[in-house]
C-alpha positions in Angstrom: -28.7 52.4 60.3 -29.2 50.1 63.5 -31.1 50.6 66.4 -28.5 53.4 67.8 -29.2 55.5 64.7 -25.5 54.8 63.5 -25.1 54.3 59.6 -23.9 50.8 58.9 -21.5 52.0 56.1 -19.8 55.1 57.4 -20.6 54.6 61.4 -22.0 58.3 61.4 -24.4 58.9 64.4 -27.5 60.7 63.4 -29.1 61.9 66.7 -30.5 65.3 68.1 -28.8 66.6 71.1 -32.1 67.8 71.8 -34.0 64.2 71.9 -35.2 63.7 75.4 -34.1 60.7 77.6 -36.8 58.9 79.4 -36.6 61.1 82.6 -36.9 64.5 80.4 -40.0 63.0 78.9 -41.6 62.6 82.2 -40.9 66.3 83.4 -43.1 68.2 80.8 -45.8 65.4 81.3 -45.7 65.7 85.1 -45.9 69.4 84.9 -48.9 69.5 82.6 -50.6 67.1 84.9 -50.0 69.1 88.0 -50.0 72.6 86.3 -47.0 73.6 88.1 -44.2 75.8 86.5 -40.9 74.6 86.1 -38.1 76.2 88.1 -35.6 76.1 85.3 -37.1 77.1 81.9 -34.0 77.9 79.9 -33.7 74.2 78.8 -37.2 74.1 77.7 -37.1 77.3 75.9 -33.8 75.9 73.9 -35.7 72.7 73.1 -38.7 74.8 71.9 -36.3 77.2 69.8 -34.2 74.3 68.3 -37.1 71.8 67.6 -38.0 73.2 64.2 -34.7 73.0 62.6 -34.1 69.9 64.4 -37.4 68.3 63.1 -36.4 69.6 59.4 -33.1 68.0 59.8 -34.7 64.9 60.7 -37.2 65.1 57.9 -34.1 65.6 55.5 -32.6 62.5 56.8 -35.4 60.5 56.6 -35.9 61.5 53.0 -32.5 60.8 52.2 -33.0 57.2 53.6 -36.3 56.8 51.5 -34.6 57.8 48.4 -31.8 55.3 49.3 -34.4 52.5 49.9 -36.4 53.3 46.6 -32.9 53.0 44.7 -32.1 49.8 46.4 -35.4 48.6 45.8 -35.3 49.2 42.1 -31.7 47.6 41.9 -33.3 44.4 43.7 -36.3 44.3 41.3 -33.9 44.8 38.4 -31.6 42.3 39.6 -34.5 39.6 40.3 -35.9 40.3 36.8 -32.6 39.6 35.2 -31.9 36.4 37.0 -35.5 35.3 36.1 -34.7 35.9 32.4 -31.3 34.0 32.7 -33.2 31.0 34.6 -35.8 31.1 31.7 -33.1 31.3 29.1 -31.5 28.0 30.4 -35.1 26.4 31.1 -34.9 22.7 30.0 -38.0 23.1 27.7 -35.9 25.4 25.6 -33.7 22.4 24.7 -36.5 20.0 23.5 -36.5 19.5 19.6 -39.4 21.1 17.8 -40.8 17.8 16.7 -41.0 16.6 20.3 -42.8 20.0 21.2 -45.2 19.5 18.3 -45.9 16.1 19.4 -46.8 17.5 23.1 -48.7 20.4 21.7 -50.8 17.7 19.8 -51.5 16.0 23.1 -52.7 19.2 24.7 -56.1 18.8 22.8 -59.1 19.1 25.4 -60.6 15.9 26.7 -63.4 14.2 25.2 -65.8 15.4 28.2 -65.0 19.1 27.6 -65.5 18.5 23.8 -69.2 17.7 24.5 -70.2 21.1 26.0 -71.1 23.6 23.5 -68.3 25.8 24.3 -66.1 22.8 24.3 -66.9 22.2 20.6 -66.3 25.8 19.7 -63.0 25.7 21.2 -62.3 22.3 19.5 -63.4 23.6 16.0 -61.3 26.8 16.4 -58.4 24.9 18.2 -58.3 27.6 20.6 -55.9 25.5 22.6 -53.3 26.1 20.0 -53.8 29.7 19.7 -52.8 29.9 23.3 -49.8 27.8 22.8 -48.8 29.9 20.0 -48.9 33.0 22.1 -46.1 31.6 24.5 -43.1 32.5 22.3 -42.3 33.1 18.7 -40.7 29.5 18.5 -43.9 28.0 19.8 -45.7 30.3 17.3 -43.5 28.9 14.6 -44.1 25.3 15.7 -47.9 25.5 15.7 -48.1 27.3 12.5 -45.4 25.2 10.6 -46.9 21.8 11.7 -49.5 20.6 9.2 -50.6 17.9 11.9 -51.8 20.5 14.4 -53.7 22.6 12.0 -55.9 19.8 10.6 
């Protein structure tokens, strides 16, 4: 819906005939400030009588739009996730030969400065970096576990 409450798809206009205009809003406010009674009360009575049903109608339309928004949001999220998956499936790293990936993994060993610390020595002995690399995908796991040079 745009600013004039018309549906962008079907053009249906959602608006209450009891919705006040700018001058109508001023009337009750002036009456409340001055404590004067209006001369014509029938239009105010009609509004008072019709307001609960009109408010329910607005609530229904708001709920319908919220549901539509929720569906659109879910569809958008699904499409974004699918597009990310497609992009990942075609990532250049997937085209690298396993031998080259094994060489890259071998170069991922922590630097000498890090190895000198106590936790660095434990990580080096346990080859924690290889464990982390092996958790990326089943292919990477197979490369780490199947390359003797990495496990020595």
